[in-house]
Steps between C-alpha positions, in 0.01 A plus 500: 500500500665163433880457502633348178765292674232280660312444172754493218542122495132447414454809283815456290594128491788371290246350256118479478343306785132467419245446773325266257613138511511226236166322507288267285126436479358176356205519260358191668462707819388825335224370275292328774514821706383700198219250445393529863502880472267462201255321727527744789574846360276691258642721228355850495533861597723548803716189490518543121711190430525147636879497520733332747838672527829315537657640817877475528586367850773761540270800460319491834163373379454761227323360190810558285706243308797739501550856633388637160268237347167334573408153376161341559273221382169640375194275465176561309206260506271427201269787413671741740595860424782685674396868492702762320746728675830669429812575700842650449671166555606308188359149473516188286340158497668172404286191434640161602190304401142548387303740283157663480580828679516835321670797659355830378754784484354844427208330325718263294421132578814283508482120509706327770640159404767259615852642464383854421639816658232769540584862588312766693724804524442754776187718494307294244152380598479121504268221610455128430215267415488122475272354233625143545344215695818458705683735738835645403810592702794707383806687625470874567819710509507866603739766628278565806780500763710743296212741438391471864852564628542824307148631583386520138181293495157604374193275464162560335188286470345436160175327398386197699447319169772482239458757224493226233384139516617424148729200461711560188785268413728803456482827688518839333850549637613177332342607171705820513825389661519121471695486172877443537710791385203708384379818669164659418564848363193630680671427833876548463491870590361418844754280680400397851711382796323162491429263214183570299472125430274342762575133425817306422382161376655169594524376142738786415708452816522125443610542138769755589651272764487195273670692219786605728570138594470396135769756413721354773448153352613635163814652650387864490478769767166566665489358854622691807708202616520131402153344503338819630263699278341820631286791381403834651152636441536846345298811427442480121499880473838558666679167552519576873356292783125444497463722807717766659545310828474133400696275265345177372683209339459136400776238529534149360768251604574171330505189718835492678580867439568747782539875529824658615510622859358852494464793739319824422385813678122486511263212560315253282211254521494187283221255419554159345272461199584147387755235599712470814788710627754479779532854632773624734454847653758590762508204740157366398439221246164394358370248247218692330228399253234674290333791680755522782648843573822621660648836588859623459582796730745771401862384462426143612673254262285250314519225239232299322555147374264306275430153633290471186421761234354796685330831416494785752333841511692776681424853609732746670542860615815550289368804303487702823868439574607558142328838487667599828838366378511265800489174305784251539533142378760232567495175303729208585729731696538755221333837558328643192 
């Protein structure tokens, strides 16, 4: 038995007080470590992936970026194959630079290129193979801490070789679902909790952001705030988030623009794609460049300013809180 009166201050604080802390990781530090791991650590059955997790300093050494989300740098050398497996955790990959790797999801080979968002929803077999002459590093995002915390995880090995070594320019999922506003009639009766589209290509993201800023230049609505264009990646079958537990977005700020001060229940991880940004999270301030990452814990205020034009990829656990009706957002002092 534990008396409530000795615990209530920690269990029921006046507002969220995350154990996670604001933190940033520089790409210039991460990439050399990933390269060294490529020299030292083989990829194969057992270890499965050559991935280095970003560990939030406030979480006691656990390999978690936030209490609900995992972020890691994965590295694959030329000619290597990461064997197939599946797990209940939802996963995505975001490519900051490079190409030549195909991820194979349930037998469907999907090209990975700079700026692309690649999805592997929970319980789908997936592996990777690199046909290029150069290694490739990318960002992995998963809901591992959330699934682990609620004791819901399953894992299963697949083939040691990927089920397809084909290298098509477009995957089968893109051929079916990669057409804006159009749903294949053969599939619409079978909605799934995660997006059936395995790849969201950079050229489409780039065009959408550019068009929003062009509308602003012409005096029309379209941006979320002055100089700030943003898109959310969506399930083309339902319009919902790409996965039940993770939200993914892309943001573009003009040079000199800044976001309003924002607080939200739930955590997020951001990666600078191009340009430079001055980021303030709580009492921490960083000047970040391409590849650098930072984490925003739950209810910690943050702003992003563009020292020069900047693009940023963001993922968050917001869908979890929305489904539980625990979401809360405050922007520039006004709760929404």
